[in-house]
One Martini backbone bead per residue (centre of mass of N, CA, C, O) as a GRO file, in nm:
protein
  219
    1MET     BB    1   0.094   0.033   0.023
    2ALA     BB    2   0.083   0.354  -0.012
    3LEU     BB    3   0.220   0.623   0.101
    4GLN     BB    4   0.085   0.874   0.327
    5ILE     BB    5  -0.067   1.094   0.491
    6ASN     BB    6  -0.052   0.946   0.818
    7SER     BB    7   0.136   0.751   0.785
    8THR     BB    8   0.347   0.524   0.896
    9ALA     BB    9   0.671   0.516   0.923
   10PRO     BB   10   0.891   0.304   0.842
   11ASP     BB   11   1.079   0.083   0.984
   12PHE     BB   12   1.451   0.056   1.030
   13ALA     BB   13   1.761  -0.094   0.949
   14ALA     BB   14   2.086   0.095   0.911
   15GLU     BB   15   2.349   0.211   0.744
   16THR     BB   16   2.566   0.483   0.830
   17THR     BB   17   2.780   0.752   0.862
   18ALA     BB   18   2.695   0.712   1.199
   19GLY     BB   19   2.595   0.431   1.174
   20ARG     BB   20   2.385   0.230   1.323
   21ILE     BB   21   2.017   0.214   1.286
   22ARG     BB   22   1.702   0.279   1.430
   23PHE     BB   23   1.475   0.491   1.319
   24HIS     BB   24   1.280   0.548   1.551
   25ASP     BB   25   1.495   0.582   1.764
   26TRP     BB   26   1.640   0.822   1.626
   27ILE     BB   27   1.404   1.016   1.638
   28GLY     BB   28   1.223   0.996   1.865
   29ASP     BB   29   1.094   1.324   1.980
   30SER     BB   30   1.121   1.420   1.693
   31TRP     BB   31   1.172   1.554   1.405
   32CYS     BB   32   1.180   1.474   1.046
   33VAL     BB   33   1.413   1.452   0.758
   34LEU     BB   34   1.375   1.263   0.461
   35PHE     BB   35   1.620   1.230   0.192
   36SER     BB   36   1.656   1.142  -0.151
   37HIS     BB   37   1.880   0.941  -0.370
   38PRO     BB   38   1.987   0.779  -0.676
   39LYS     BB   39   2.302   0.878  -0.638
   40ASP     BB   40   2.617   0.921  -0.636
   41PHE     BB   41   2.767   1.185  -0.796
   42THR     BB   42   2.544   1.400  -0.833
   43PRO     BB   43   2.480   1.724  -0.897
   44VAL     BB   44   2.211   1.810  -0.762
   45CYS     BB   45   2.262   1.660  -0.496
   46THR     BB   46   2.526   1.799  -0.416
   47THR     BB   47   2.377   2.073  -0.368
   48GLU     BB   48   2.163   1.968  -0.150
   49LEU     BB   49   2.367   1.858   0.073
   50GLY     BB   50   2.495   2.133   0.121
   51THR     BB   51   2.252   2.299   0.192
   52MET     BB   52   2.166   2.127   0.444
   53ALA     BB   53   2.428   2.186   0.602
   54LYS     BB   54   2.369   2.493   0.625
   55LEU     BB   55   2.062   2.452   0.745
   56LYS     BB   56   2.081   2.293   1.019
   57PRO     BB   57   2.031   2.512   1.236
   58GLU     BB   58   1.728   2.547   1.154
   59PHE     BB   59   1.639   2.261   1.224
   60ASP     BB   60   1.745   2.251   1.521
   61ARG     BB   61   1.559   2.492   1.619
   62ARG     BB   62   1.292   2.295   1.545
   63GLY     BB   63   1.356   1.989   1.612
   64VAL     BB   64   1.515   1.869   1.355
   65LYS     BB   65   1.601   1.578   1.188
   66ILE     BB   66   1.853   1.476   0.964
   67ILE     BB   67   1.828   1.244   0.665
   68GLY     BB   68   1.983   1.058   0.433
   69LEU     BB   69   1.963   0.905   0.102
   70SER     BB   70   2.154   0.655  -0.094
   71VAL     BB   71   2.216   0.424  -0.380
   72ASP     BB   72   2.461   0.345  -0.176
   73PRO     BB   73   2.733   0.308  -0.004
   74VAL     BB   74   2.885   0.448   0.267
   75ASP     BB   75   3.167   0.474   0.146
   76SER     BB   76   3.069   0.649  -0.098
   77HIS     BB   77   2.958   0.882   0.083
   78LYS     BB   78   3.231   0.963   0.208
   79LYS     BB   79   3.358   1.054  -0.061
   80TRP     BB   80   3.138   1.251  -0.150
   81SER     BB   81   3.162   1.460   0.086
   82LYS     BB   82   3.423   1.589  -0.031
   83ASP     BB   83   3.295   1.711  -0.278
   84ILE     BB   84   3.080   1.878  -0.127
   85GLU     BB   85   3.272   2.059   0.029
   86GLU     BB   86   3.439   2.169  -0.214
   87THR     BB   87   3.179   2.281  -0.383
   88GLN     BB   88   2.973   2.390  -0.127
   89GLY     BB   89   3.121   2.444   0.172
   90ALA     BB   90   2.969   2.168   0.281
   91ALA     BB   91   2.931   1.894   0.476
   92PRO     BB   92   2.779   1.650   0.585
   93ASN     BB   93   2.597   1.690   0.933
   94TYR     BB   94   2.459   1.404   0.867
   95PRO     BB   95   2.315   1.132   0.798
   96MET     BB   96   2.379   0.852   0.566
   97ILE     BB   97   2.209   0.624   0.387
   98GLY     BB   98   2.271   0.293   0.303
   99ASP     BB   99   2.106   0.149  -0.019
  100SER     BB  100   2.240  -0.110  -0.181
  101ASP     BB  101   1.961  -0.305  -0.143
  102LEU     BB  102   1.688  -0.114  -0.166
  103ALA     BB  103   1.504  -0.140   0.087
  104VAL     BB  104   1.413   0.149   0.160
  105SER     BB  105   1.310   0.238  -0.118
  106LYS     BB  106   1.084   0.022  -0.113
  107LEU     BB  107   0.950   0.074   0.162
  108TYR     BB  108   0.884   0.386   0.043
  109GLY     BB  109   0.796   0.360  -0.270
  110MET     BB  110   1.052   0.448  -0.475
  111LEU     BB  111   1.055   0.145  -0.546
  112PRO     BB  112   1.005  -0.142  -0.673
  113ALA     BB  113   0.995  -0.474  -0.587
  114ASP     BB  114   1.152  -0.555  -0.873
  115ALA     BB  115   1.448  -0.398  -0.855
  116GLY     BB  116   1.595  -0.558  -0.657
  117THR     BB  117   1.920  -0.605  -0.437
  118SER     BB  118   2.101  -0.388  -0.612
  119ALA     BB  119   2.310  -0.111  -0.713
  120ASP     BB  120   2.444  -0.261  -0.916
  121GLY     BB  121   2.420  -0.118  -1.237
  122ARG     BB  122   2.273   0.134  -1.158
  123THR     BB  123   2.135   0.418  -1.255
  124PRO     BB  124   2.004   0.714  -1.193
  125GLN     BB  125   1.758   0.657  -1.389
  126ASP     BB  126   1.674   0.387  -1.243
  127ASN     BB  127   1.645   0.602  -0.961
  128ALA     BB  128   1.459   0.861  -1.014
  129THR     BB  129   1.238   0.808  -0.775
  130VAL     BB  130   1.476   0.886  -0.559
  131ARG     BB  131   1.315   1.210  -0.476
  132ASN     BB  132   1.244   1.252  -0.169
  133VAL     BB  133   1.032   1.409   0.089
  134PHE     BB  134   1.013   1.344   0.447
  135VAL     BB  135   0.791   1.442   0.693
  136ILE     BB  136   0.828   1.365   1.048
  137GLY     BB  137   0.690   1.305   1.334
  138PRO     BB  138   0.699   1.211   1.672
  139ASP     BB  139   0.459   0.993   1.590
  140LYS     BB  140   0.570   0.865   1.304
  141GLN     BB  141   0.417   1.049   1.096
  142ILE     BB  142   0.339   1.148   0.784
  143LYS     BB  143   0.317   1.507   0.678
  144LEU     BB  144   0.516   1.484   0.416
  145ILE     BB  145   0.535   1.479   0.049
  146LEU     BB  146   0.805   1.498  -0.185
  147THR     BB  147   0.859   1.512  -0.552
  148TYR     BB  148   1.144   1.506  -0.765
  149PRO     BB  149   1.320   1.572  -1.020
  150MET     BB  150   1.646   1.538  -1.126
  151SER     BB  151   1.652   1.853  -1.263
  152THR     BB  152   1.535   1.952  -0.975
  153GLY     BB  153   1.595   2.142  -0.723
  154ARG     BB  154   1.543   2.174  -0.395
  155ASN     BB  155   1.333   2.349  -0.158
  156PHE     BB  156   1.439   2.415   0.176
  157ASP     BB  157   1.270   2.662   0.247
  158GLU     BB  158   0.989   2.506   0.207
  159VAL     BB  159   1.038   2.295   0.427
  160LEU     BB  160   1.052   2.502   0.664
  161ARG     BB  161   0.775   2.631   0.614
  162VAL     BB  162   0.611   2.360   0.665
  163ILE     BB  163   0.722   2.313   0.952
  164ASP     BB  164   0.604   2.573   1.075
  165ALA     BB  165   0.311   2.498   1.009
  166LEU     BB  166   0.299   2.218   1.155
  167GLN     BB  167   0.375   2.312   1.436
  168LEU     BB  168   0.147   2.518   1.467
  169THR     BB  169  -0.096   2.319   1.410
  170ALA     BB  170  -0.010   2.129   1.662
  171ARG     BB  171  -0.069   2.366   1.878
  172HIS     BB  172  -0.309   2.471   1.691
  173LYS     BB  173  -0.637   2.535   1.552
  174VAL     BB  174  -0.485   2.570   1.259
  175ALA     BB  175  -0.437   2.717   0.941
  176THR     BB  176  -0.270   2.771   0.635
  177PRO     BB  177  -0.230   2.973   0.376
  178ALA     BB  178  -0.123   3.076   0.108
  179ASN     BB  179   0.204   3.164   0.134
  180TRP     BB  180   0.290   3.137   0.410
  181GLN     BB  181   0.430   3.310   0.685
  182GLN     BB  182   0.585   3.391   0.932
  183GLY     BB  183   0.343   3.596   1.107
  184GLY     BB  184   0.083   3.530   0.972
  185ASP     BB  185  -0.212   3.466   0.891
  186VAL     BB  186  -0.485   3.258   0.997
  187ILE     BB  187  -0.696   2.957   1.014
  188ILE     BB  188  -0.967   2.839   1.141
  189LEU     BB  189  -1.086   2.549   1.201
  190GLY     BB  190  -1.376   2.389   1.114
  191SER     BB  191  -1.394   2.207   1.379
  192VAL     BB  192  -1.428   2.492   1.506
  193SER     BB  193  -1.627   2.655   1.687
  194ASP     BB  194  -1.749   2.958   1.760
  195GLU     BB  195  -1.745   2.922   2.062
  196GLU     BB  196  -1.458   2.823   2.087
  197ALA     BB  197  -1.317   3.051   1.948
  198ARG     BB  198  -1.398   3.288   2.141
  199LYS     BB  199  -1.216   3.188   2.367
  200GLN     BB  200  -0.943   3.206   2.187
  201TYR     BB  201  -1.081   3.474   2.026
  202PRO     BB  202  -1.204   3.761   2.167
  203GLN     BB  203  -1.138   3.954   1.926
  204GLY     BB  204  -1.184   3.789   1.686
  205TRP     BB  205  -1.265   3.780   1.327
  206LYS     BB  206  -1.225   3.740   0.998
  207ALA     BB  207  -1.521   3.687   0.747
  208PRO     BB  208  -1.562   3.668   0.410
  209ARG     BB  209  -1.661   3.381   0.513
  210PRO     BB  210  -1.808   3.148   0.719
  211TYR     BB  211  -1.549   2.933   0.659
  212MET     BB  212  -1.363   3.207   0.693
  213ARG     BB  213  -1.128   3.243   0.984
  214ILE     BB  214  -0.940   3.516   1.056
  215VAL     BB  215  -0.611   3.531   1.225
  216PRO     BB  216  -0.364   3.573   1.403
  217GLN     BB  217  -0.091   3.444   1.498
  218PRO     BB  218  -0.011   3.248   1.736
  219LYS     BB  219   0.213   3.251   2.013
   0.00000   0.00000   0.00000
C-alpha cells in the first residue's frame, strides 16, 4: 500500500555514515526530514546535500533531525562527502543512509518491489524516483511527501516553511493559507465551533465567508 500523509513511517535498521541506526529509535521525540537520492556523485544532489548542511542550524532550532539516503554504500557516501565539501563549502553534518540493497527505497515506495536487491549496475536514471522528501512527526507519522525530478533541485526553504506551518498547527487549531510565512495570518480550523473559537480568540476574527475565519498567528 502506498505511503500517504498520516501513514506511519516504516521503521527499519540501516547502516549510515554515523553508524547503524534503528530509524524510529533514532528519531526519538523529534521531528525528522528524510530526503533521498538516486545515486552518489550526481550534480543536483551534490548541491542539495551541501545546502542542507548549511541549513542544519535552522532545522536544529525547530527540533528537526535530518537524515539523507542514497542508493549506494556508506563508503561511497563518505567519499562523496569530500566532493560536496569542496564544491558546496559544507560537507553533510547529518547521517546518510547506505541503501545499496535498495531495501529502504522499496520500503518507502520509491522503487518497485521487483527493482532487485543491489545498486550495482543501476544508473541514476534507473533510480530516478528516489527523489523524495518525507517530513515525519514525533508520532512517527508522515506529515509531508514531496517528489522532485532529477533535473530540479529541491527548495529546502519551502521545507522549512512547511515545518513551521506543521508545528504551528500541531500546537493550535489553525491552518495556514497559501504562501503563508512565519508571522502571517492563519485560518481557524473548520472543526472548531464559533463558540469554542470565541474563547480562544475573544478579539474576534475576519470572516470574508462564514467558513473562512482569519486571525493573527497565535503566539
